[in-house]
C-alpha positions as CSV (number, residue, x, y, z in Angstrom):
1,X,131.1,160.1,55.1
2,X,128.4,157.0,55.5
3,X,125.8,156.8,57.7
4,X,124.9,153.5,59.1
5,X,121.2,152.6,60.3
6,X,119.6,149.2,61.7
7,X,116.3,149.5,62.7
8,X,115.8,147.3,65.5
9,X,112.3,146.2,66.5
10,X,113.0,148.4,70.2
11,X,115.9,151.2,68.8
12,X,116.8,152.5,65.8
13,X,121.0,152.5,66.1
14,X,122.3,155.4,63.7
15,X,126.2,155.6,63.1
16,X,128.3,157.9,61.2
17,X,131.4,156.4,59.7
18,X,134.4,158.3,58.5
19,X,136.1,156.4,56.5
20,X,138.2,154.7,59.2
21,X,136.1,154.0,62.1
22,X,132.6,155.4,63.3
23,X,133.0,158.4,64.9
24,X,129.4,158.7,66.5
25,X,126.6,156.7,66.8
26,X,123.3,157.7,68.1
27,X,119.7,155.7,68.5
28,X,116.1,156.6,68.1
29,X,113.0,154.6,69.6
30,X,111.2,152.7,67.1
31,X,108.1,154.2,65.6
32,X,106.2,153.5,62.6
33,X,103.8,155.8,63.4
34,X,105.8,158.7,62.3
35,X,106.3,160.2,58.9
36,X,109.2,161.2,57.4
37,X,109.0,165.0,58.8
38,X,109.2,163.8,61.9
39,X,112.0,161.4,61.7
40,X,113.7,164.0,59.8
41,X,113.8,166.4,62.4
42,X,114.3,163.8,65.5
43,X,117.7,163.0,63.0
44,X,119.0,166.9,62.3
45,X,118.6,167.4,65.9
46,X,120.8,164.6,67.0
47,X,123.7,165.3,64.2
48,X,123.5,168.9,65.7
49,X,123.8,167.4,69.0
50,X,126.9,165.4,68.1
51,X,128.4,168.5,66.1
52,X,127.9,166.8,63.0
53,X,126.6,168.5,59.5
54,X,123.8,166.2,57.0
55,X,125.7,167.4,53.7
56,X,128.7,166.0,54.6
57,X,127.0,162.1,54.3
58,X,128.1,160.9,50.9
59,X,125.5,157.0,51.5
60,X,123.7,155.7,54.0
61,X,122.8,152.1,53.9
62,X,119.9,150.5,56.7
63,X,119.5,147.3,57.5
64,X,115.8,146.8,58.8
65,X,113.3,144.3,61.3
66,X,110.3,146.2,60.8
67,X,109.3,146.8,57.4
68,X,106.4,148.8,58.0
69,X,109.1,151.9,59.6
70,X,111.2,151.8,55.9
71,X,109.1,153.7,54.2
72,X,109.3,156.9,56.4
73,X,112.7,155.8,56.7
74,X,113.8,156.1,53.4
75,X,112.0,159.1,52.4
76,X,113.7,160.8,55.6
77,X,117.3,159.6,54.0
78,X,116.4,161.5,50.7
79,X,115.1,164.3,52.0
80,X,117.9,164.8,54.2
81,X,120.9,163.5,52.8
82,X,120.0,164.1,49.3
83,X,121.2,160.4,48.2
84,X,119.4,157.0,47.7
85,X,119.8,154.3,50.2
86,X,121.1,150.9,49.8
87,X,118.8,148.4,52.0
88,X,120.3,145.2,53.2
89,X,118.2,142.3,51.2
90,X,118.1,141.0,47.8
91,X,120.3,141.8,45.7
92,X,122.1,143.4,47.9
93,X,126.0,141.6,48.0
94,X,127.4,140.4,51.0
95,X,129.6,137.7,50.9
96,X,127.4,135.4,53.0
97,X,126.2,132.3,51.9
98,X,122.9,131.2,53.7
99,X,122.3,127.6,54.1
100,X,118.7,127.7,55.1
101,X,115.8,125.9,54.4
102,X,114.3,130.0,53.2
103,X,117.2,132.3,53.2
104,X,114.8,135.3,52.6
105,X,112.6,134.3,56.4
106,X,116.9,135.7,57.9
107,X,117.1,138.9,59.7
108,X,118.8,141.5,57.9
109,X,120.5,142.2,61.1
110,X,121.7,138.4,61.8
111,X,123.6,138.5,58.0
112,X,124.7,141.7,59.1
113,X,126.4,140.6,61.8
114,X,127.7,137.3,59.9
115,X,129.7,139.6,57.6
116,X,131.1,141.7,60.0
117,X,132.1,138.8,62.4
118,X,133.8,136.9,59.9
119,X,135.4,139.1,58.4
120,X,137.0,140.1,61.7
121,X,137.6,137.0,63.3
122,X,138.2,134.2,60.4
123,X,137.1,131.1,62.5
124,X,133.9,129.4,62.9
125,X,131.2,131.6,64.9
126,X,128.2,131.8,67.3
127,X,127.1,135.3,67.3
128,X,124.9,136.1,70.4
129,X,122.8,139.1,69.5
130,X,121.2,140.7,72.9
131,X,118.1,142.2,72.2
132,X,114.7,142.6,71.6
133,X,114.5,139.2,70.8
134,X,117.9,137.3,71.4
135,X,119.2,135.1,68.8
136,X,122.1,132.8,68.1
137,X,123.8,132.7,64.7
138,X,126.1,129.6,63.3
139,X,128.3,130.8,61.3
140,X,131.2,128.2,59.6
141,X,134.9,129.3,59.4
142,X,134.2,129.9,55.0
143,X,131.2,132.3,56.2
144,X,128.4,130.1,55.4
145,X,124.9,131.0,57.7
146,X,124.5,127.7,58.5
147,X,120.8,128.6,60.9
148,X,120.5,129.7,64.5
149,X,118.0,130.1,67.1
150,X,115.8,133.2,68.2
151,X,114.4,133.2,71.9
152,X,112.4,136.1,74.1
153,X,114.9,138.8,74.9
154,X,115.3,139.2,78.6
155,X,113.4,142.3,78.5
156,X,110.8,141.0,77.1
157,X,110.3,138.3,80.2
158,X,110.7,140.9,82.6
159,X,107.6,143.3,81.2
160,X,106.0,139.7,80.9
161,X,106.4,139.4,84.6
162,X,105.7,143.2,85.3
163,X,102.6,143.0,82.5
164,X,100.9,139.4,83.8
165,X,101.3,139.4,87.4
166,X,99.9,141.8,89.3
167,X,102.3,142.7,92.3
168,X,105.6,141.8,90.7
169,X,107.1,145.4,89.8
170,X,108.8,146.6,86.8
171,X,112.7,145.9,88.0
172,X,116.1,147.3,86.5
173,X,117.8,144.1,85.0
174,X,121.1,143.7,87.0
175,X,122.6,141.0,88.5
176,X,122.4,140.2,92.1
177,X,125.2,139.8,94.4
178,X,123.4,136.0,95.7
179,X,121.2,133.8,94.0
180,X,118.5,134.0,96.4
181,X,116.9,136.9,96.8
182,X,115.6,138.2,100.5
183,X,112.7,140.6,98.8
184,X,110.7,140.9,95.4
185,X,113.4,143.1,93.1
186,X,116.6,140.6,93.9
187,X,113.7,137.7,93.1
188,X,113.0,139.1,90.0
189,X,116.5,140.2,89.0
190,X,117.9,136.7,90.5
191,X,114.8,134.5,88.2
192,X,115.5,136.8,85.3
193,X,119.1,137.8,84.7
194,X,120.4,134.4,86.2
195,X,117.6,132.0,84.6
196,X,119.0,133.6,81.3
197,X,122.7,133.1,81.8
198,X,121.1,129.7,82.0
199,X,119.6,129.9,78.8
200,X,122.2,131.1,77.1
201,X,125.6,128.5,78.2
202,X,122.9,125.8,77.8
203,X,122.4,126.8,73.8
204,X,125.9,128.0,73.3
205,X,126.9,124.1,74.7
206,X,124.6,122.7,72.0
207,X,125.5,124.6,68.8
208,X,128.9,124.3,69.6
209,X,128.6,120.2,69.8
210,X,126.4,120.1,66.8
211,X,129.0,123.0,64.9
212,X,132.0,120.2,65.5
213,X,130.1,117.1,64.4
214,X,129.6,118.9,61.7
215,X,133.7,119.2,61.2
216,X,133.6,122.7,62.4
217,X,136.3,124.1,64.5
218,X,135.3,124.9,68.2
219,X,133.2,128.2,67.5
220,X,134.4,131.2,69.1
221,X,131.3,133.5,70.8
222,X,130.7,136.5,69.7
223,X,128.0,138.7,71.6
224,X,126.5,141.9,70.8
225,X,123.5,144.0,71.4
226,X,121.8,146.2,74.4
227,X,122.2,143.5,77.2
228,X,125.8,141.9,75.5
229,X,127.8,143.7,78.3
230,X,125.8,142.2,80.9
231,X,126.0,138.9,79.8
232,X,129.4,139.3,78.9
233,X,130.1,140.1,82.7
234,X,128.0,137.0,84.0
235,X,129.5,134.0,82.0
236,X,132.6,133.0,80.7
237,X,131.1,131.1,77.6
238,X,131.0,134.4,75.5
239,X,134.7,135.1,74.7
240,X,134.2,138.6,72.8
241,X,132.2,141.9,73.2
242,X,131.1,144.2,70.2
243,X,128.9,146.5,70.9
244,X,128.8,148.3,66.9
245,X,128.8,144.5,65.4
246,X,126.1,145.6,63.2
247,X,127.1,149.2,62.3
248,X,130.3,147.2,60.9
249,X,128.7,144.9,59.3
250,X,127.1,147.6,57.1
251,X,129.7,149.7,56.4
252,X,131.5,146.4,54.7
253,X,128.3,145.3,52.7
254,X,128.5,149.2,51.7
255,X,131.5,148.7,50.6
256,X,130.6,146.0,48.2
257,X,127.6,147.7,46.9
258,X,128.7,151.3,46.5
259,X,128.6,151.0,43.0
């Protein structure tokens, strides 16, 4: 079995792949202050909770956008699983040709998502990852990563309202039945969710225009990340929901590099 680890700014998502499919997935809060021993305790506990044995793990692959976590995380992998992890970065084969001004700036998670979506759909793609930040990635039919967009995540926007406006509460992010709110909570939900839907639809529209002007077919829009389900339910500009896209991409990259 292979352990797939995606380190995001908010959560560390882990998935166990048995060679055919992801059989279990779980997450930890991203905390750069934790030692490798503390992370080891958390991971072993999650394995036991999911009736998994650490000794069954044959290999580990990690993608990360949080460099400060990596020292402790890699040490945890060596202690608990007795293997050296593959870390997505320079020297790791992905099969994706990155055509940007500085390919090293492109987050590992965005490359991994492109690997998974390109392999699955074999089309021109717009990949939206609704995480701490929301990223929009343009991927050509031939698998070339052509660039993208980064915007504040919907939760960042909600947290900013709570932290910067003294009388506004922290709220649950739900799509309200009506746009015009009759109370503060619904008014905030409307502004955040409907406003964010507008952002997504506008950026997707403009990306499609530019990609098609460059000779691509109309892009297929794939969504992943923590708030992807909420967005998919709220707009018809998203064609497919892929909650495990990053983990699936990690498995494909592992297979390319396991030797």
